[in-house]
N, C-alpha and C positions, 0 to 999 in steps of 0.2 A: 520820348515820343509822349506827348501829348492825349490826352484820353479818346477814344471814339465814340460816336453813338450808330449802331446798326440798326438799320429799320429791320423790322419784322413782324409778326403778326403786334406787337409794341416796341417799342425803340428800348434796345440795349447797349448800357453803358458798359464800353472796354476798357478798361484800364491796363497801363502798360503793354500796348500789343507789340511790342518789336523786343520782349522779354524770350530770351531763348528756352524753349520748352522741352526741345531735343539739341543736344550740342554736335555731335559727330556723327551724321553729319547735320548740319543745324536745321532745326526747323524753329519758328518764332511762333509767340502766342498767335498773332494773325495768320499765318500763314495755315496754321493748323485751323482756326477759324472757317478760314476758306474751304479746307476740308469740307469740315460740317456742313457749310450749307450747301456746298456740291452735292455732297451726298446724302442730304436732309432726304430726300422722297423715298430712299432706301433706309435708312438706318432708322425712321422714325416709326417704319412700321413695323421695327421688328420691337419697337418702345413700347409703342403707343397701347393704355387699357393694361399696363403693367406696374407691379411697385416694379421699381431701379433701385440698384445697389449701386455706388460710385466709386471708386478709385481716383479719390483726387492727392494732386503732386503740384500743391502751390509754389513752391520756387522749381520745377523743372522736376524730370524725372530724376535727376542728379541728389533731389533733396529729397525729404521727409515727404513720407505718403501714408496715406489710410482711407479706409475704407467711410463711406458715409450712407445711412439710409433714410435718414430726416432733413426735413427743409430747414436749413439755417435758419437764425433768427434775423428779422430785418430783410428778410425776402420780397420782393416786391409784389404787389398784391397782384399783378398776372401770372404770378406762378402757382401751377395749378397743384393739388396735394390729396391725399386719401387720409381722413383722421380716424383713429385708432384707438383703441381705451388708454386713458389716460391722458387722451388730449393731443398726443405725439401726432406731428402730421408724416405720414411717407411719402416718398418721392414718388412723384409720376411725372413724367414728359410727353405731351401731347402736341408740341408745336416748335416752331425754329427757334422764338422767342426763347423758352424754357431750354431749349438746348444750348443756345448761348448764352444765356445766362449761369448754368453750370459750368461749361467750358470757362469762362470767364475766371470763374473759380478756381480753375486749375486741373478739372476734372480731363482726366486723360481716358481714362475707362468706363463703358457702360455695361452693366451687367443687368440681366434679363429673368423675369422668370418666366417659364413653356407656357403657362396658362395668363388668359385676361382675365384681368378682375370682372368683368361680366360675364365671364362663366369659369368656373373654377375647374374646368377639364381642361388637360392639354389636348392639341392635334397634333401632338409628333412624339415619337418615340425616339429619346439621346442614348447617346452612348458616348461618354468622354474617356479618352483615353489619354491617360497618364503616365509619358516616360518615366521611372525607375532614375533613369542616368539620363540628363538632358543634352546631354552630347548626341546621344545614338535614334536618330530620327528613325533610321532603316526598321529599328525592329517598332514601330511606332506606326509607320510606312502598312508592315507585314501586317500587323495586327489588326488596320483597319479595311484591307483586303479580305483578312477571316469573317470578318463582322459583315462586311458585304455579301460576302460570298456565302454565309448562312444567313443572312436573311432574303438572299436572291432563291436559295432553296426553301424558303418558305413562305415565296411569291410577294415579298414584301420589299417595296424599293427603297432605295435609298440615296442621301446626298452627303457629301462629304465637305466640311470647310477646316482649315486651318484653326487651332485657338489664337493664332496670332503670337504667340508663346513658343513652346517647344510640342505641342501635342496637337490633335485633331478630334473632331467630334464628326459623328456619324446620325445623321437622323432617319426616322421613317414620317415623312407628312401621313396625314390620316385625313380621308374624307370626311368623317363627322369624328367631334372630340370624344372621349372615354375618361370614365373615371380613373383618378390616381392610382385606384385598387387595383384595377386591372391593368392599367399600362406599366406599374411598376411590374406586374407578374410576368408580364412579356419580356421586359427589359430584362430582370435576375435569370430568368428562364434562359433567355442569349448567351448574357454575360459568361454563366456559369457553362455554356453549353461550348462556346470558346476556350474557356479555360479547360476544360474536360479534354478539348479535344488538340488544343495545342499547349500544353501544360508547359512546355520550354519556353515559352514567349507569351503568354496571359495568365493573367489573376487577378482575381475578387477579393485578393485578401485586403482588409480595412485598413489591419495597421502596417508600417512603411517599412519596418522592420523585418516581416514576414515575406515583402516583396521580392526581396534578393534584386535583381537587374531585369529583374521582367516588365511590362508594360500591365499597367493599372486599369483595368473596365470598368469602371467606375458608373456602378448600377445606382448607388443610390444618392448619387448627385440628380437622379431623375427624382425630382420630389416636388412638392406643392410649397414648400418653403425655400428651395434653393434656387440660383442663379445661375447662370452662364452670360458667359461674354458677347455680347451681342452681335448678330452679323455686320460687318463694317467699322465697327469699334476699333479705335486707334490701341492698341498695347502702351503701357509704359515702358518700352526695352529701346536700346539705344537707335535702332533702326527705324523708327515708329512705325512699326509693323501694326497691320490691320489684320482681324480675325475675319477672314474670306472664303466664301463658299468657292468651290472648284470641281471641273469636272474629274472624273473619277481617272482619265485616260491623261490628264495632268500629271496626277498621282504617281500615274505608273509610270510618265515620263522621266518620272526623278524630283519635281517640283518640290519645295523645302517653307515653312510658313515665311521664313526670311525673304523671300522672293517677293512677297506683296506686302507694298507698304504706303503711307500717306503719296506717294509721289506717283506711285502707277495703278491704284486700284480704280480712280473715278475712270480713267479711261479704260481700262477692262470691263467695266460694267457697264458703260457705255455699249459695248460692242456685245458684251453677252447678256445684260440684263443681270435682274435677280436668280440665280441659280437657286438660289434657297426655297423658291416658291415657282420658277418656271420651269426648272431640269427633267420635274418626271412625274407622273400623274401620281396623286395620293392613294394611300391602300383603301381599297374596300371596306367599309364595315363588315361585310361580310366574311372576308379574310380574316379580320379579326377577330370575328366571332367563332369562328372555325380553328383559331389559335387558342383563343381563353378556352372553347370546349374542350379542346384535344389533351389541356392540363387539369381539368377537373377529377 
């Protein structure tokens, strides 16, 4: 198939639109781009004003993949960037044209920082739950509930999303941003509490060899230089799964990350909206201050 021109904020040239990015079930580059265009209002809200790390699979998910943090040479003039020391240009994504440009290069995954470039303080607390055994999702599910229940005891609301792979991520939305020094202190405290209360299933051990078959509650992932898979980003998995915010009731009902794919997430978001921003009221500054004061 001949290259296409997709019109966005700038015209974007799409090469090999019939290339298979996912084989079974099949998803072509064009079908993937159509997903991104449809989901752009939601995905971009979690990418804008942040440094982005890409996972590129130029020959599809069965081929070589690699991380990319800097704008490639030869990028068109409409591609935004953040220039840093040494003249390097860090990736930022502000519009549909930029999203499509990187997708045309084979970008499947978009990972974003928790804070915005315009404010180096996070507006969420994050708990990344990573299973030692990727086939045992039940342990991840239970650990997510333990984190949720602990947060609830502290009067902190929570939102859960699938990683799109084998894990879950739990977030506490904040009404006001706070310094990473404070947010990391809260996240570490809660992670260690969960580990201490449910030591048979949860661990904060950094070394993989020390985790056994437990679920890693990754507190260090909540940091100013770390990124997490963005909500509504596709993952480089055979099923073209999507990192998807879900209702806690869905997790209670037995849903799994594999249930949410490029094929059904757009209709789901049309029905429920963005659960990352619309499902719970954020934690008040007073509640966060109370938590911090209790740890002094």
